[in-house]
N, C-alpha and C positions, 0 to 999 in steps of 0.2 A: 669782721666782728670778732669777739675773743670766743663767743659761743661756738664758732663755725671752725676755728683755725685750731684743731687739736693738737697738743703737744705731741712730740716725737715718741716719748714715751708711752703714750697713750695707745700709738699704733703699730709701735714695734717691741719686741724681745729686749731686754736687758743685755748690754753685751752684743746685740747681732751688727753684723756689718749694714744691715738697713737702718738701724737706729743711727750709726755712725753717719751714714751718708744723708739721712734726713736732717741731724742736727745743723750741717752746714748749709743745705738747701730745704727746707722744710714744707715749703708752700705749694699749693695748688697756682699755677699761674694760667691763666685762659687765653695768652697770647698764643697758643697754638695748641692744636689737637690732633691726633692721628688715630688712625683706625680705620675698619671697614667703612663704607658709606652706608651700610644699616646699622652699626653699630652707633655711627655719629648722629643720624637721623633720629635714632630711639632716643638717644641721651638728649639732643635738642626739643624733640617733640616733648619729652617729659618735661624739661623746664619751660618751654613755652606754656604747657599746662597748668603749671604751677601758680604761675603769674606773678605777682609782686609779693605774696607770702614766701619766697625762697629770696628774696633779697632785691636791691634795684639796679644791680650792673652785673656783666658777665662774670666778675671774679665770685661774688656770692651764689650766684646759681651754678658755678662750676662745683664750689665747696659744698654745696648742698647735694649735688647729684653724686661726687666723690663719697660723702657721708652715708647717703642711701644706698648707693650700689658699690660698696667698697671692692666688691669681686670682680667689678666691670672695669674699674679704673686702676692704672699703675700709674705711680709717680715716678720721672725721671730724676731721682734725686741725686744720682751721679753724673747727671747731665749728659750722659752717652750720645744721646740726640739732640736734646733741645737745650742749650745754653742761655739761661736768663743773666742778664747782666747787671740789673739794677740791684742796688746795695752792695756791689763788689768794688773792688780797687782795679782802675786801669793797670796797675803795676802787675796784676797777674793774668794779663793777656799781652801775647805779642804776634807778630807777624814771622814766619820762619817759611822758606821754600812755598810761598803762593798760599800758606793756609794759616788760619789764625788759631792759635795755639792757646791753650789755659792750663795755669799753674794749679786750679783748683781742680782740673779732672787729670792732671799730667798726661796731656795729649791735645790731639787735634779737635777743634770744634766743628761738628758737623753743621747745626744750624745756631745761629747766633741771633738773640732776640733782645734788641735795644731798647728795654722797657724803660719807662721813667726818663728821668735823667741822663740815664746811660747810654741814652740814643748818641746824643751828643757828646757826652763826656768821654766814651769808650768805643761805641759801633763805628760812629762817624771818623775819628782818627784811625782808626783801623783799616777800614773801607780805603780812606785816603792813600793810606800806606800802599795797601794793595795795587791800587792804581797806580802811584809813584814807582813800584816795582813792575808793571806791565801785566800784572795777573789777573785784571780785571778792566773793562771798559771804564771812562769815566762816566759818571753819573749824569742825567741828563739835569740842567738847572730847571727847579720848577718855578713858577710865576709866583707862585704862596707857598709858605711853609705849613703841610697839613697839620702839624705839629704846636703850631704857634700858641705861645701861653700855656701848654701842656706841662712843662718841665719846671722841678721844683729842685731845691739843693735837698738832699736825702743824706740820711748817716751811711756810712760804708763799712762793710764786710771787709776786716782784713784776711 
């Protein structure tokens, strides 16, 4: 929702490094959370207590929590820990020395999140390359695709 997704210039000072990082990767992504067990339980309990009034999915709930408690939430705009791949280009990721590297962050990806269509378009080819090089064990084949039908073509961030 547009009312939830605050623009970067509303969240960070003009000319700041945080503003520049935010403009590249501006959004909350609820595909991964980090924190103490207590802090995460508190956040999820707050979201649960709000019910439908804060949204219908995990993304909206996470945005509402972020807006309600900005001092408790830090977004990884620089993707030092959590690299989301949706809306990015596969040209900006490659395998080197058994690691996934990102041109966006100019370094090694710690955790890769193949959200949306990037699961098939970016993450899977990287994982296959890691397997081909002997860097990881081949993935066991599933009997059914857990994500079947969830991927659509989306615009790409160059």
